[in-house]
BAVEXZA-670354 format. One record per residue (C-alpha): residue number from 1; x, y, z. Coordinates in pm, whole numbers, plus 50000, padded with zeros to 5 digits. Example, Ala and Ser with C-alpha at 12.3 -4.5 7.8 and 13.67 -1.06 7.14 Angstrom:
BAVEXZA-670354
<r><pos>1</pos><px>51230</px><py>49550</py><pz>50780</pz></r>
<r><pos>2</pos><px>51367</px><py>49894</py><pz>50714</pz></r>
//
This chain:
BAVEXZA-670354
<r><pos>1</pos><px>91527</px><py>04445</py><pz>82642</pz></r>
<r><pos>2</pos><px>91885</px><py>04495</py><pz>82531</pz></r>
<r><pos>3</pos><px>92175</px><py>04501</py><pz>82776</pz></r>
<r><pos>4</pos><px>92247</px><py>04872</py><pz>82719</pz></r>
<r><pos>5</pos><px>91884</px><py>04956</py><pz>82797</pz></r>
<r><pos>6</pos><px>91919</px><py>04776</py><pz>83131</pz></r>
<r><pos>7</pos><px>92231</px><py>04973</py><pz>83213</pz></r>
<r><pos>8</pos><px>92059</px><py>05297</py><pz>83115</pz></r>
<r><pos>9</pos><px>91761</px><py>05217</py><pz>83338</pz></r>
<r><pos>10</pos><px>91993</px><py>05142</py><pz>83632</pz></r>
<r><pos>11</pos><px>92169</px><py>05476</py><pz>83588</pz></r>
<r><pos>12</pos><px>91838</px><py>05661</py><pz>83550</pz></r>
<r><pos>13</pos><px>91704</px><py>05511</py><pz>83872</pz></r>
<r><pos>14</pos><px>92031</px><py>05599</py><pz>84048</pz></r>
<r><pos>15</pos><px>92007</px><py>05960</py><pz>83923</pz></r>
<r><pos>16</pos><px>91644</px><py>05987</py><pz>84036</pz></r>
<r><pos>17</pos><px>91728</px><py>05838</py><pz>84377</pz></r>
<r><pos>18</pos><px>92021</px><py>06077</py><pz>84417</pz></r>
<r><pos>19</pos><px>91798</px><py>06372</py><pz>84331</pz></r>
<r><pos>20</pos><px>91548</px><py>06263</py><pz>84597</pz></r>
<r><pos>21</pos><px>91834</px><py>06230</py><pz>84847</pz></r>
<r><pos>22</pos><px>91949</px><py>06585</py><pz>84768</pz></r>
<r><pos>23</pos><px>91592</px><py>06710</py><pz>84814</pz></r>
<r><pos>24</pos><px>91569</px><py>06534</py><pz>85150</pz></r>
<r><pos>25</pos><px>91882</px><py>06720</py><pz>85264</pz></r>
<r><pos>26</pos><px>91761</px><py>07061</py><pz>85144</pz></r>
<r><pos>27</pos><px>91393</px><py>07056</py><pz>85235</pz></r>
<r><pos>28</pos><px>91413</px><py>07082</py><pz>85614</pz></r>
<r><pos>29</pos><px>91544</px><py>07436</py><pz>85651</pz></r>
<r><pos>30</pos><px>91313</px><py>07718</py><pz>85746</pz></r>
<r><pos>31</pos><px>91288</px><py>08081</py><pz>85652</pz></r>
<r><pos>32</pos><px>91383</px><py>08248</py><pz>85327</pz></r>
<r><pos>33</pos><px>91702</px><py>08043</py><pz>85293</pz></r>
<r><pos>34</pos><px>91502</px><py>07725</py><pz>85337</pz></r>
<r><pos>35</pos><px>91252</px><py>07833</py><pz>85072</pz></r>
<r><pos>36</pos><px>91536</px><py>07900</py><pz>84829</pz></r>
<r><pos>37</pos><px>91703</px><py>07566</py><pz>84901</pz></r>
<r><pos>38</pos><px>91369</px><py>07386</py><pz>84861</pz></r>
<r><pos>39</pos><px>91328</px><py>07539</py><pz>84513</pz></r>
<r><pos>40</pos><px>91678</px><py>07419</py><pz>84425</pz></r>
<r><pos>41</pos><px>91591</px><py>07072</py><pz>84554</pz></r>
<r><pos>42</pos><px>91270</px><py>07049</py><pz>84353</pz></r>
<r><pos>43</pos><px>91458</px><py>07162</py><pz>84042</pz></r>
<r><pos>44</pos><px>91713</px><py>06887</py><pz>84096</pz></r>
<r><pos>45</pos><px>91435</px><py>06630</py><pz>84130</pz></r>
<r><pos>46</pos><px>91276</px><py>06746</py><pz>83803</pz></r>
<r><pos>47</pos><px>91614</px><py>06718</py><pz>83631</pz></r>
<r><pos>48</pos><px>91670</px><py>06372</py><pz>83778</pz></r>
<r><pos>49</pos><px>91332</px><py>06237</py><pz>83676</pz></r>
<r><pos>50</pos><px>91363</px><py>06386</py><pz>83328</pz></r>
<r><pos>51</pos><px>91621</px><py>06115</py><pz>83260</pz></r>
<r><pos>52</pos><px>91367</px><py>05843</py><pz>83343</pz></r>
<r><pos>53</pos><px>91105</px><py>06016</py><pz>83128</pz></r>
<r><pos>54</pos><px>91347</px><py>06019</py><pz>82836</pz></r>
<r><pos>55</pos><px>91445</px><py>05653</py><pz>82872</pz></r>
<r><pos>56</pos><px>91086</px><py>05533</py><pz>82909</pz></r>
<r><pos>57</pos><px>90982</px><py>05750</py><pz>82618</pz></r>
<r><pos>58</pos><px>91256</px><py>05613</py><pz>82396</pz></r>
<r><pos>59</pos><px>91168</px><py>05255</py><pz>82486</pz></r>
<r><pos>60</pos><px>90793</px><py>05298</py><pz>82437</pz></r>
<r><pos>61</pos><px>90795</px><py>05548</py><pz>82149</pz></r>
<r><pos>62</pos><px>91104</px><py>05449</py><pz>81955</pz></r>
<r><pos>63</pos><px>90962</px><py>05594</py><pz>81634</pz></r>
<r><pos>64</pos><px>90912</px><py>05942</py><pz>81783</pz></r>
<r><pos>65</pos><px>91265</px><py>06013</py><pz>81903</pz></r>
<r><pos>66</pos><px>91251</px><py>06386</py><pz>81833</pz></r>
<r><pos>67</pos><px>90928</px><py>06421</py><pz>82034</pz></r>
<r><pos>68</pos><px>91083</px><py>06237</py><pz>82328</pz></r>
<r><pos>69</pos><px>91386</px><py>06466</py><pz>82317</pz></r>
<r><pos>70</pos><px>91165</px><py>06776</py><pz>82311</pz></r>
<r><pos>71</pos><px>90975</px><py>06655</py><pz>82619</pz></r>
<r><pos>72</pos><px>91303</px><py>06564</py><pz>82793</pz></r>
<r><pos>73</pos><px>91458</px><py>06902</py><pz>82719</pz></r>
<r><pos>74</pos><px>91142</px><py>07078</py><pz>82834</pz></r>
<r><pos>75</pos><px>91167</px><py>06907</py><pz>83173</pz></r>
<r><pos>76</pos><px>91538</px><py>06986</py><pz>83191</pz></r>
<r><pos>77</pos><px>91468</px><py>07352</py><pz>83117</pz></r>
<r><pos>78</pos><px>91203</px><py>07375</py><pz>83388</pz></r>
<r><pos>79</pos><px>91436</px><py>07202</py><pz>83634</pz></r>
<r><pos>80</pos><px>91729</px><py>07430</py><pz>83559</pz></r>
<r><pos>81</pos><px>91506</px><py>07738</py><pz>83578</pz></r>
<r><pos>82</pos><px>91383</px><py>07627</py><pz>83920</pz></r>
<r><pos>83</pos><px>91740</px><py>07566</py><pz>84039</pz></r>
<r><pos>84</pos><px>91855</px><py>07906</py><pz>83912</pz></r>
<r><pos>85</pos><px>91549</px><py>08076</py><pz>84065</pz></r>
<r><pos>86</pos><px>91626</px><py>07917</py><pz>84400</pz></r>
<r><pos>87</pos><px>91991</px><py>08025</py><pz>84386</pz></r>
<r><pos>88</pos><px>91891</px><py>08373</py><pz>84270</pz></r>
<r><pos>89</pos><px>91656</px><py>08408</py><pz>84566</pz></r>
<r><pos>90</pos><px>91932</px><py>08284</py><pz>84793</pz></r>
<r><pos>91</pos><px>92179</px><py>08540</py><pz>84658</pz></r>
<r><pos>92</pos><px>91939</px><py>08835</py><pz>84676</pz></r>
<r><pos>93</pos><px>91836</px><py>08757</py><pz>85034</pz></r>
<r><pos>94</pos><px>92189</px><py>08764</py><pz>85172</pz></r>
//
């Protein structure tokens, strides 16, 4: 494995760990606000883990780069939609 791949993996793991930390801070609230923040947290986790999915996909499927990018962007889209849905619910509740 090349040196840049190692650095990329370290950053991807750090991003995924940070997204789990954010989720742990948002998931404990109750009520409608808590539900909204939980959706935001899950969206952040999906975004964080999409980076790992992309890196692993590029390492394992180096000939299918465009397919890996489509999968990565699909996860990013779902994550951002979940984050925006959570914030939208938060804004409409209060």
